[in-house]
C-alpha positions as CSV (number, residue, x, y, z in Angstrom):
1,X,-25.5,-2.7,-18.8
2,X,-25.1,-1.4,-22.5
3,X,-22.1,0.5,-23.8
4,X,-22.7,4.0,-24.2
5,X,-21.9,5.7,-27.7
6,X,-18.7,8.0,-27.2
7,X,-21.4,11.1,-27.3
8,X,-23.0,9.8,-24.0
9,X,-20.1,9.7,-22.6
10,X,-18.6,13.2,-23.2
11,X,-21.8,14.5,-21.9
12,X,-22.3,12.5,-18.6
13,X,-21.3,14.5,-15.5
14,X,-20.9,13.2,-11.9
15,X,-21.0,14.3,-8.6
16,X,-18.7,14.8,-6.4
17,X,-20.2,12.8,-3.5
18,X,-20.3,9.9,-6.4
19,X,-16.7,10.6,-6.9
20,X,-16.2,10.3,-3.2
21,X,-17.9,7.4,-3.0
22,X,-16.2,5.2,-5.5
23,X,-12.9,6.8,-3.7
24,X,-14.0,5.5,0.0
25,X,-14.8,2.1,-2.0
26,X,-11.7,2.1,-3.6
27,X,-9.5,3.1,0.1
28,X,-11.5,0.4,1.7
29,X,-10.7,-2.4,-1.0
30,X,-14.0,-3.2,-1.7
31,X,-13.6,-2.2,-5.8
32,X,-10.5,-1.7,-7.8
33,X,-9.7,1.1,-9.8
34,X,-10.4,-1.1,-12.9
35,X,-13.7,-2.2,-11.8
36,X,-15.0,1.4,-11.4
37,X,-13.3,2.3,-14.6
38,X,-15.5,-1.0,-16.4
39,X,-18.5,-0.4,-14.1
40,X,-19.1,2.9,-15.3
41,X,-17.2,3.1,-18.7
42,X,-14.8,5.5,-17.3
43,X,-11.7,5.8,-18.1
44,X,-9.0,4.8,-15.6
45,X,-7.2,7.8,-15.6
46,X,-10.3,9.7,-14.7
47,X,-10.6,7.6,-12.0
48,X,-6.9,8.2,-10.8
49,X,-7.8,12.2,-11.1
50,X,-10.7,11.5,-8.5
51,X,-8.3,9.4,-6.1
52,X,-5.6,11.9,-6.3
53,X,-8.3,14.9,-5.2
54,X,-10.2,13.0,-2.9
55,X,-8.3,10.1,-1.2
56,X,-5.9,10.2,1.8
57,X,-4.2,7.7,0.1
58,X,-1.6,8.3,-2.5
59,X,-1.7,6.1,-5.8
60,X,2.0,4.9,-5.6
61,X,3.9,6.0,-9.3
62,X,4.1,2.9,-11.6
63,X,7.5,1.4,-11.8
64,X,8.9,1.7,-15.3
65,X,11.3,-1.3,-16.6
66,X,13.0,-0.2,-19.7
67,X,15.1,-3.1,-20.3
68,X,16.1,-6.9,-19.4
69,X,18.9,-5.4,-16.6
70,X,16.3,-2.9,-15.3
71,X,14.2,-5.9,-14.6
72,X,17.1,-8.2,-13.1
73,X,18.0,-5.2,-10.8
74,X,14.5,-4.8,-9.6
75,X,14.5,-8.7,-9.0
76,X,17.4,-8.0,-6.9
77,X,16.4,-5.2,-4.8
78,X,12.9,-7.3,-4.5
79,X,15.6,-10.4,-2.9
80,X,17.7,-7.6,-0.9
81,X,14.5,-6.3,0.8
82,X,13.0,-9.5,1.6
83,X,16.2,-10.8,3.3
84,X,16.5,-7.3,5.2
85,X,12.9,-7.5,6.6
86,X,14.0,-10.9,7.8
87,X,16.7,-9.7,9.3
88,X,14.7,-6.8,11.3
89,X,12.1,-9.5,12.3
90,X,14.7,-11.6,13.9
91,X,16.4,-8.4,15.7
92,X,13.0,-7.3,17.1
93,X,12.6,-11.2,18.4
94,X,16.3,-10.8,19.9
95,X,15.5,-7.6,21.5
96,X,12.3,-8.3,23.1
97,X,14.0,-11.7,24.7
98,X,16.7,-9.7,25.9
99,X,14.2,-7.7,27.5
100,X,12.2,-10.2,29.1
101,X,15.6,-11.9,30.4
102,X,16.4,-8.2,32.0
103,X,13.5,-8.1,33.6
104,X,13.5,-11.9,34.8
105,X,17.2,-10.8,36.2
106,X,15.9,-7.7,37.3
107,X,13.1,-9.8,39.6
108,X,15.1,-12.2,41.1
109,X,18.3,-10.1,41.9
110,X,16.4,-7.2,42.6
111,X,15.5,-4.0,41.1
112,X,19.7,-2.7,42.0
113,X,20.6,-5.1,39.3
114,X,22.9,-3.5,36.2
115,X,25.1,-4.6,34.1
116,X,28.1,-3.9,34.5
């Protein structure tokens, strides 16, 4: 595909149906924002505007890191998030185990079995 001149890019207009189709492809994960930008020689900000207008999924705001301390703080938060996710998973497994144990106890000891 030949590179368009600045004047050609300015005169171009994309139909609403075309924009919606590109956003739909983006939402399904078939293409990335940068691929659409490169394919049609459109600025990424323009594609982001399409997404904000036509998509149900919002584009997450960028995380701005200004210093080494910010970067280190982000790494600490990511590790904490990962450990909390693991803890929640373990607790969920424990809860399922306890529910199955309670069901088994009710089955063997009768429906009137209750923890006292």
